[in-house]
N, C-alpha and C positions, 0 to 999 in steps of 0.2 A: 503604504510600503509593505510588500509581502515579506513575511518572515516565517520560516518553517525549518524543521529539523527532520531529516529523513532517516536518522540513525536506526530507529527501531519502529517499524511500520506494521501495524496490526490490520489485517483484512478479516472482517467478521464472517462468521458462518454459524447461524443459530443452531443448525443441526448437530454441531460438534460441541455444544456448550454444556453437555451433561445435565440437561434439564434445569440449568440455571438461567436467570434472565440475562439478556444481552447487556443491559445496563450494569448489572453486577460484575460480569466478567470484564467488561471494558474498563470500569473504574478500578478494579483490582489491578488490571494490567497497566493502566496509566500510573498507578501508585508504585508499580514495580519498575517503571522506566520507559514505557511506550511513548513515543514522541509524535505519532501521527496515527489516525484511525480512518480506515476506509470502510464505509458501510456497503456491503455487497448483499443484495437481495434479488433472487431470481424467481422465487415462488410465492410472492404475495401481491396483493392488489396495490394500486397506486396510493390509495388512502392509507393502507397499512404501512407502506414504505414511508410515506410522509410523516405519519405519526411516530414511527420508530425513529426516524431521523431527528425529529424535534426532541424526543426524549434523550437521545444520545447527545445532541448538541447541548442540552441542559447539563448533562453529566460532565461534558468536556470543558465547557466554558471556564469554570473556576481554575482549571489546570492549564489553561491557554494552549490546549492541544487541538490542532486543526481537525475538523471533520471533513472528509473527502467522500463524495458519493460516487459509487461505481456506475458508470454508463449513463445514468439518468440526469441529464441537464435540467429537466423540468423539476425534479425533486430538489436538486441543488439550489435552484432559484427560489423555489417555494419555501425552503427552510433557511435560506441565506447561509448555506454551508460555505466553508472556506474554499471549496473547489470540487473538481470532478476528476475521475480517472477513466480514460477511455481506451478501448482496444482497437486493433487494426480494422475490425469490421463494424465499429460503432460510429456514432456521429463524427463527421470530419472535424478535425481540430479547429479549423478556421471558423466554422459555424459555431462551435462551442465557445470559442473566444469571443466572437461577435455577440453572442447571447449573454455571456457571463461578464464581459468587460475585462479590462486590463488588470484589475487588482486581484482577481480570483486565481487560484492555483489550478493548473491543468497538467495532469500526468498522462503519459502515453505508454502503453505496452509495446515493446519491440521484441520480435521473435527471431531476428537474424541480423547479420551485419548490414544488409541493405536497408532494413527498416531503420536502423540507427543512423545511417548515412542520410536517408531521406529526412529524418526527424531533425537533423541539424538546421534545416531551413524553416522549421516550424516555430511558432511563437508559443512554446510550451515551457513548463518549469522543471520537469524532471522526466526521466524515462524509467520504466520498470522492465528489467531484463527477464524475460519469461519464456519457458521455465529454465531455471538453472539446473535443477535436478528433477527427475520424474516424481510426480506426486499424485496421490489418489484424491486429493482435495478438489482438483479441477481437472477434468478428463478431456476437455476440448482444447488442449494446448498443442503447440508445435513440439518438435523433437527437442529433447533436453540439450542445452548449450554447454553445460559443464563450466568449470572454472576457466578453461581456455577461452570459451565464448565470452564470459564476463570480461576477461582481460582485453580481448580484441575489441569488444564494443566500447568499453570505457576509454580505450586509447584513442578512438576516433570521435567519440561523442562530445559535443560542446555542452551537453546538459548533464547535471548530476544524475547518478543512476542508483537504483536499488535492485538487488537480486530477489527474485520471487520463485518459489517452487521447491519443495522438498528440503526446506531449511530447518535445522535443529542445532542444538548446542555443539555437536561434534564437527559441523562444517561451517558454522556461522562465521568464524574468524577468517576462514579461507576466502570467503566471498569479499570481505573487506580488503584482505591482502591482494586479491586479484584486481581491485580497482574500484569497487562499488563504494558509495558513501554510506550505504545502509543496507539493511536486510528487511524483507517483508515476510511475515509469517502468518499462518492461519492456525492449523491444528496444534502446533507447538505451544500455543497459548490458550486457544479456545478450549482444547480438551485437557489441559493441565489440571491436576487436582487443585493446585494453587496458581492461578494466573499471575498473581503478584510475584511469587517466587520464580516462576518460569520467565517472566519478563526481566526480573532483576538479574537472573543468571545470564540471559542473552545480552543484556546491556553491559554487564561486567566483561563479557568476552569481547564485545565491540570496543569498549573503552581500553581494555588491555592491549588489543592489537594496535590501536591507534597510538598508544603511548610508547 
């Protein structure tokens, strides 16, 4: 039975970690309230990606926080991660599902209303609304959707949604209010002096809006 919490979703970027190990930053963030971790690696070998995934899985297992692999279904299979996150130009969701099986988590990025409508027919577990705001962390993204885009997409989507892109404490609550079940962050935690405190602040904002 799949069980996961999208409330506060960390997407990793080692280049933003201020010379700290990824394992250190992730564990600190989890202790601050991160509920899901996506390992995103664009500039390393397959062997390095696999080894890093195995190290992160070891960190996350005691906290029961799912490890999601960005794009790479082969890495997810090799390390027995809890799932994958795929974009519109990555492996088709149906093939990913066939390879991973029914019990693994599959997330899909949606960049507009039509993507979200199409995703309603897909056997996926959540959608990532991307990007909500402009961000320097990921430059190959579509036009920012804004809070109105989050609202419109969550109104028609049958899948739970997280907002991704340009999210920080001053706008995190607005994304939940607009209809997302969670937020996904990169630099707001990866580059924080204290990843634990940064995660705790964001989690408090989310919980306050929900209450």
